[in-house]
N, CA, C and O atoms as a DFTB+ gen file, in Angstrom:
376 C
 N C O
     1  1      18.304       4.024      21.346
     2  2      18.084       2.563      21.221
     3  2      18.833       1.943      20.169
     4  3      18.694       2.690      19.201
     5  1      19.555       0.972      19.848
     6  2      19.903       0.552      18.623
     7  2      19.084      -0.782      18.080
     8  3      18.663      -1.788      18.651
     9  1      19.061      -0.394      16.934
    10  2      17.894      -1.433      16.205
    11  2      18.545      -2.945      16.025
    12  3      19.472      -3.265      15.281
    13  1      17.753      -3.810      16.962
    14  2      18.048      -5.165      16.873
    15  2      17.072      -6.005      15.403
    16  3      15.965      -5.799      14.906
    17  1      17.950      -6.773      15.185
    18  2      17.472      -7.310      13.805
    19  2      16.445      -8.549      14.250
    20  3      17.072      -9.428      14.840
    21  1      15.420      -8.754      14.151
    22  2      14.069      -9.646      14.333
    23  2      13.287      -9.165      15.577
    24  3      12.460      -9.919      16.090
    25  1      13.536      -7.869      16.103
    26  2      12.939      -7.326      16.887
    27  2      11.473      -6.982      16.364
    28  3      11.297      -6.839      15.154
    29  1      10.497      -6.859      17.199
    30  2       8.809      -6.967      16.716
    31  2       8.677      -5.283      16.649
    32  3       9.069      -4.445      17.461
    33  1       8.080      -5.143      15.560
    34  2       7.609      -3.688      15.369
    35  2       6.724      -2.933      16.428
    36  3       5.776      -3.607      16.832
    37  1       6.845      -1.634      16.973
    38  2       6.070      -1.063      17.751
    39  2       5.662       0.119      17.027
    40  3       6.267       0.818      16.213
    41  1       4.275       0.195      17.602
    42  2       3.825       1.636      17.432
    43  2       3.642       1.649      15.396
    44  3       3.919       0.748      14.604
    45  1       3.183       2.788      15.180
    46  2       2.612       2.960      13.708
    47  2       1.642       2.366      13.191
    48  3       1.050       1.742      14.072
    49  1       1.134       2.231      12.117
    50  2      -0.217       1.677      11.510
    51  2       0.164       0.048      11.790
    52  3       1.264      -0.505      11.815
    53  1      -1.117      -0.458      11.978
    54  2      -1.280      -2.008      12.059
    55  2      -1.027      -2.482      10.726
    56  3      -1.436      -1.672       9.894
    57  1      -0.455      -3.590      10.189
    58  2      -0.147      -3.939       8.565
    59  2      -2.043      -4.067       8.220
    60  3      -2.874      -4.335       9.087
    61  1      -2.226      -3.902       7.343
    62  2      -3.706      -4.054       6.292
    63  2      -4.341      -2.390       6.975
    64  3      -4.961      -1.665       6.198
    65  1      -4.220      -2.151       7.739
    66  2      -4.568      -0.548       8.193
    67  2      -5.100       0.193       6.797
    68  3      -4.428      -0.103       5.809
    69  1      -5.999       0.938       6.611
    70  2      -6.062       2.097       5.608
    71  2      -5.789       3.327       5.976
    72  3      -6.148       3.898       7.006
    73  1      -4.922       3.860       4.811
    74  2      -4.594       5.323       5.082
    75  2      -5.513       6.355       4.800
    76  3      -5.780       6.722       3.656
    77  1      -6.079       6.905       5.997
    78  2      -7.225       7.859       6.534
    79  2      -7.193       8.939       5.079
    80  3      -8.236       9.265       4.513
    81  1      -5.784       9.412       4.608
    82  2      -5.933      10.613       3.578
    83  2      -6.075      10.058       2.266
    84  3      -6.619      10.784       1.435
    85  1      -5.588       8.589       1.804
    86  2      -6.202       8.158       0.911
    87  2      -7.285       7.808       0.546
    88  3      -7.752       8.037      -0.570
    89  1      -7.933       7.086       1.621
    90  2      -9.243       7.077       1.839
    91  2     -10.446       7.597       1.524
    92  3     -11.506       7.148       1.088
    93  1      -9.818       9.187       2.014
    94  2     -10.426      10.286       1.686
    95  2     -10.733      10.681       0.481
    96  3     -11.881      10.739       0.042
    97  1      -9.515      11.033      -0.239
    98  2      -9.194      11.039      -1.221
    99  2     -10.085      10.465      -2.570
   100  3     -10.673      11.002      -3.508
   101  1      -9.877       9.286      -2.190
   102  2     -10.434       7.690      -2.829
   103  2     -12.247       8.474      -3.263
   104  3     -12.819       8.796      -4.305
   105  1     -12.627       8.495      -1.615
   106  2     -14.015       8.752      -1.819
   107  2     -14.607       9.916      -2.596
   108  3     -15.666       9.853      -3.222
   109  1     -13.752      11.084      -2.489
   110  2     -14.107      12.123      -2.985
   111  2     -14.007      12.224      -4.548
   112  3     -14.874      12.787      -5.215
   113  1     -12.947      11.669      -5.056
   114  2     -12.942      11.049      -6.249
   115  2     -14.164      10.592      -6.738
   116  3     -14.659      11.167      -7.707
   117  1     -14.846       9.445      -6.107
   118  2     -15.683       8.705      -6.390
   119  2     -16.804       9.520      -6.628
   120  3     -17.631       9.293      -7.510
   121  1     -16.838      10.531      -5.796
   122  2     -18.439      11.270      -5.503
   123  2     -18.537      12.208      -6.653
   124  3     -19.570      12.394      -7.296
   125  1     -17.143      12.913      -6.915
   126  2     -17.110      13.865      -8.355
   127  2     -17.079      13.103      -9.569
   128  3     -17.136      13.736     -10.624
   129  1     -16.982      11.572      -9.611
   130  2     -17.212      10.942     -10.977
   131  2     -18.610      10.742     -10.846
   132  3     -19.196      10.787     -11.928
   133  1     -19.520      10.478      -9.587
   134  2     -20.717      10.083      -9.837
   135  2     -21.535      11.135     -10.305
   136  3     -22.440      10.900     -11.106
   137  1     -21.268      12.448      -9.817
   138  2     -21.932      13.501      -9.823
   139  2     -21.812      14.009     -11.170
   140  3     -22.671      14.710     -11.704
   141  1     -20.759      13.653     -11.694
   142  2     -20.297      14.170     -13.128
   143  2     -20.657      13.533     -14.080
   144  3     -20.789      14.151     -15.136
   145  1     -20.989      11.845     -14.047
   146  2     -20.991      10.930     -15.005
   147  2     -21.362      11.418     -16.255
   148  3     -20.623      11.507     -17.235
   149  1     -22.594      11.747     -16.179
   150  2     -23.238      12.380     -17.768
   151  2     -22.361      13.426     -18.467
   152  3     -22.540      13.506     -19.682
   153  1     -21.504      14.190     -17.961
   154  2     -20.624      15.321     -18.541
   155  2     -19.276      14.571     -18.912
   156  3     -18.503      14.902     -19.811
   157  1     -19.160      13.615     -18.141
   158  2     -17.621      12.947     -18.581
   159  2     -18.405      11.983     -19.885
   160  3     -17.701      11.903     -20.891
   161  1     -19.542      11.377     -19.953
   162  2     -19.956      10.353     -21.267
   163  2     -20.003      11.441     -22.366
   164  3     -19.741      11.200     -23.545
   165  1     -20.311      12.506     -21.951
   166  2     -20.698      13.442     -23.336
   167  2     -19.709      13.870     -23.756
   168  3     -19.719      14.501     -24.813
   169  1     -18.367      13.618     -22.934
   170  2     -17.000      13.880     -23.282
   171  2     -16.113      13.170     -24.202
   172  3     -15.339      13.499     -25.102
   173  1     -16.515      12.030     -23.636
   174  2     -16.162      10.888     -24.342
   175  2     -16.231      10.839     -25.841
   176  3     -15.354      10.769     -26.702
   177  1     -17.889      10.914     -25.901
   178  2     -18.159      10.780     -26.915
   179  2     -17.697      11.836     -27.953
   180  3     -17.787      11.670     -29.170
   181  1     -17.213      12.894     -27.370
   182  2     -16.648      13.924     -28.833
   183  2     -15.411      13.358     -28.941
   184  3     -14.831      13.622     -29.995
   185  1     -14.770      12.580     -28.080
   186  2     -13.255      12.049     -28.726
   187  2     -13.209      11.082     -29.720
   188  3     -13.894      10.065     -29.820
   189  1     -12.189      11.570     -30.562
   190  2     -11.542      10.607     -31.744
   191  2     -11.750       8.969     -31.142
   192  3     -11.717       8.643     -29.955
   193  1     -11.974       8.050     -32.342
   194  2     -12.295       6.726     -31.590
   195  2     -10.800       6.317     -30.885
   196  3     -10.777       5.613     -29.876
   197  1      -9.768       6.741     -31.409
   198  2      -8.578       6.090     -30.971
   199  2      -8.448       6.699     -29.574
   200  3      -8.190       5.870     -28.702
   201  1      -8.579       8.059     -29.147
   202  2      -8.786       8.390     -27.925
   203  2      -9.536       8.215     -26.935
   204  3      -9.246       8.408     -25.755
   205  1     -10.694       7.780     -27.447
   206  2     -11.663       7.154     -27.016
   207  2     -11.543       6.195     -26.224
   208  3     -12.023       6.172     -25.091
   209  1     -10.689       5.037     -26.906
   210  2     -10.620       3.726     -26.925
   211  2      -9.521       3.797     -25.601
   212  3      -9.611       3.127     -24.572
   213  1      -8.318       4.940     -25.974
   214  2      -7.390       5.014     -24.819
   215  2      -7.828       5.397     -23.568
   216  3      -7.190       4.978     -22.601
   217  1      -8.847       6.154     -23.376
   218  2      -9.579       6.458     -22.311
   219  2     -10.277       5.395     -21.631
   220  3     -10.042       5.230     -20.434
   221  1     -11.059       4.689     -22.194
   222  2     -11.801       3.429     -21.828
   223  2     -10.959       2.610     -21.233
   224  3     -11.156       2.098     -20.131
   225  1      -9.655       2.394     -22.166
   226  2      -8.376       1.308     -21.371
   227  2      -7.962       1.818     -20.043
   228  3      -7.748       1.054     -19.102
   229  1      -7.809       3.526     -19.932
   230  2      -7.232       3.961     -18.208
   231  2      -8.296       3.560     -17.318
   232  3      -8.195       3.012     -16.220
   233  1      -9.419       3.941     -18.003
   234  2     -10.771       3.791     -16.799
   235  2     -10.736       1.976     -16.202
   236  3     -11.045       1.584     -15.077
   237  1     -10.216       1.069     -17.479
   238  2     -10.459       0.160     -16.953
   239  2      -9.598      -0.711     -16.010
   240  3      -9.868      -1.706     -15.336
   241  1      -8.252       0.144     -16.229
   242  2      -7.510      -0.287     -14.901
   243  2      -7.521       0.280     -13.397
   244  3      -6.486       0.420     -12.744
   245  1      -8.700       0.566     -12.958
   246  2      -8.945       0.771     -11.917
   247  2     -10.303       0.006     -11.448
   248  3     -10.728       0.081     -10.295
   249  1     -10.941      -0.751     -12.499
   250  2     -12.044      -1.256     -12.431
   251  2     -11.673      -3.040     -12.280
   252  3     -12.152      -3.706     -11.362
   253  1     -10.992      -3.476     -13.064
   254  2     -10.689      -4.665     -13.303
   255  2      -8.936      -5.295     -13.270
   256  3      -7.951      -5.124     -13.987
   257  1      -9.205      -6.006     -12.144
   258  2      -7.534      -6.514     -11.741
   259  2      -6.614      -6.921     -13.076
   260  3      -7.036      -7.536     -14.055
   261  1      -5.149      -6.389     -12.861
   262  2      -4.357      -6.731     -13.937
   263  2      -4.260      -8.109     -14.066
   264  3      -4.275      -8.804     -13.050
   265  1      -4.142      -8.715     -15.414
   266  2      -3.470     -10.321     -15.524
   267  2      -2.525     -10.057     -15.275
   268  3      -2.126      -8.894     -15.230
   269  1      -1.709     -11.281     -14.976
   270  2      -0.555     -11.616     -14.790
   271  2      -0.505     -12.896     -15.899
   272  3      -1.453     -13.634     -16.166
   273  1       0.936     -12.960     -16.502
   274  2       1.137     -13.839     -17.129
   275  2       1.379     -15.486     -16.430
   276  3       1.996     -15.584     -15.369
   277  1       0.928     -16.507     -17.010
   278  2       0.910     -17.804     -16.167
   279  2       1.884     -18.672     -16.957
   280  3       1.815     -18.877     -18.168
   281  1       2.748     -19.128     -16.165
   282  2       3.907     -19.778     -17.036
   283  2       3.640     -21.456     -16.459
   284  3       3.491     -21.758     -15.275
   285  1       3.627     -22.388     -17.592
   286  2       3.507     -23.743     -16.760
   287  2       4.554     -24.491     -17.556
   288  3       4.923     -24.475     -18.730
   289  1       4.955     -25.283     -16.247
   290  2       6.496     -26.214     -16.749
   291  2       6.028     -27.611     -17.323
   292  3       5.768     -28.559     -16.583
   293  1       5.956     -27.655     -18.488
   294  2       5.594     -28.376     -19.666
   295  2       6.597     -29.659     -19.790
   296  3       6.427     -30.602     -20.563
   297  1       7.718     -29.495     -18.836
   298  2       8.581     -30.752     -18.618
   299  2       7.826     -31.646     -17.661
   300  3       8.129     -32.839     -17.679
   301  1       7.151     -31.354     -17.064
   302  2       6.546     -32.412     -16.191
   303  2       5.307     -33.267     -16.420
   304  3       4.624     -33.776     -15.531
   305  1       5.074     -33.371     -17.969
   306  2       3.742     -33.722     -18.640
   307  2       4.429     -34.760     -19.256
   308  3       5.630     -34.872     -19.501
   309  1       3.582     -35.431     -19.449
   310  2       4.009     -36.600     -20.433
   311  2       3.307     -35.813     -22.054
   312  3       2.557     -34.864     -22.278
   313  1       3.975     -36.728     -22.832
   314  2       3.381     -36.211     -24.855
   315  2       2.106     -36.344     -24.632
   316  3       1.402     -35.405     -25.005
   317  1       1.586     -37.261     -24.119
   318  2      -0.166     -37.532     -24.386
   319  2      -0.678     -36.732     -23.602
   320  3      -1.850     -36.616     -23.959
   321  1      -0.474     -36.068     -22.682
   322  2      -0.722     -35.021     -22.072
   323  2      -0.389     -33.602     -22.632
   324  3      -1.315     -32.795     -22.554
   325  1       0.307     -33.341     -22.960
   326  2       0.455     -32.012     -24.152
   327  2      -0.173     -32.075     -24.872
   328  3      -0.748     -31.009     -25.093
   329  1      -0.658     -33.508     -25.971
   330  2      -1.198     -33.442     -27.126
   331  2      -2.773     -33.126     -26.826
   332  3      -3.552     -32.495     -27.539
   333  1      -3.024     -33.777     -25.506
   334  2      -4.431     -33.439     -24.938
   335  2      -4.839     -31.832     -24.869
   336  3      -5.892     -31.313     -25.238
   337  1      -3.761     -31.261     -24.326
   338  2      -3.790     -29.852     -23.991
   339  2      -3.805     -29.235     -25.252
   340  3      -4.582     -28.301     -25.448
   341  1      -3.211     -29.548     -25.945
   342  2      -3.237     -28.930     -27.754
   343  2      -4.529     -29.024     -28.456
   344  3      -5.139     -28.144     -29.064
   345  1      -4.889     -30.520     -28.212
   346  2      -6.449     -30.490     -28.629
   347  2      -7.419     -29.746     -28.095
   348  3      -8.411     -29.296     -28.669
   349  1      -7.073     -29.622     -26.875
   350  2      -8.367     -28.542     -26.428
   351  2      -8.136     -27.063     -26.364
   352  3      -8.885     -26.227     -25.860
   353  1      -7.112     -26.892     -26.887
   354  2      -6.720     -25.436     -26.670
   355  2      -7.273     -25.206     -28.468
   356  3      -7.896     -24.162     -28.659
   357  1      -7.084     -26.009     -29.551
   358  2      -7.327     -25.623     -30.877
   359  2      -8.851     -25.823     -30.761
   360  3      -9.545     -25.012     -31.373
   361  1      -9.406     -26.704     -30.122
   362  2     -10.646     -26.760     -29.927
   363  2     -11.372     -25.562     -29.730
   364  3     -12.033     -24.987     -30.594
   365  1     -11.234     -25.243     -28.655
   366  2     -11.771     -23.387     -28.493
   367  2     -11.587     -22.219     -29.681
   368  3     -12.323     -21.245     -29.847
   369  1     -10.714     -22.488     -30.255
   370  2     -10.593     -21.313     -31.351
   371  2     -11.234     -21.938     -32.236
   372  3     -10.837     -21.364     -33.251
   373  1     -11.958     -22.723     -32.576
   374  2     -12.596     -23.334     -33.666
   375  2     -14.211     -22.648     -33.184
   376  3     -15.211     -22.892     -33.858
């Protein structure tokens, strides 16, 4: 049967459903880390400070969501609004 553009999807996984293999592996990794936490912590303490920070940053990628750059279109603001925003930002630095 030829593919027709706009035809509804049939079969396969439903959108948003989890991949059983991936969730199984994630569960096993979480269990491994939980069981070996003390050993991992001791290993981290033996690292040089630079390497320890690198390891912490790698761990954080899996715990905290990545931040995205926020762009603001200042062309829609008046000079007074921009001045007010700058004053508030400078006050936070103090």
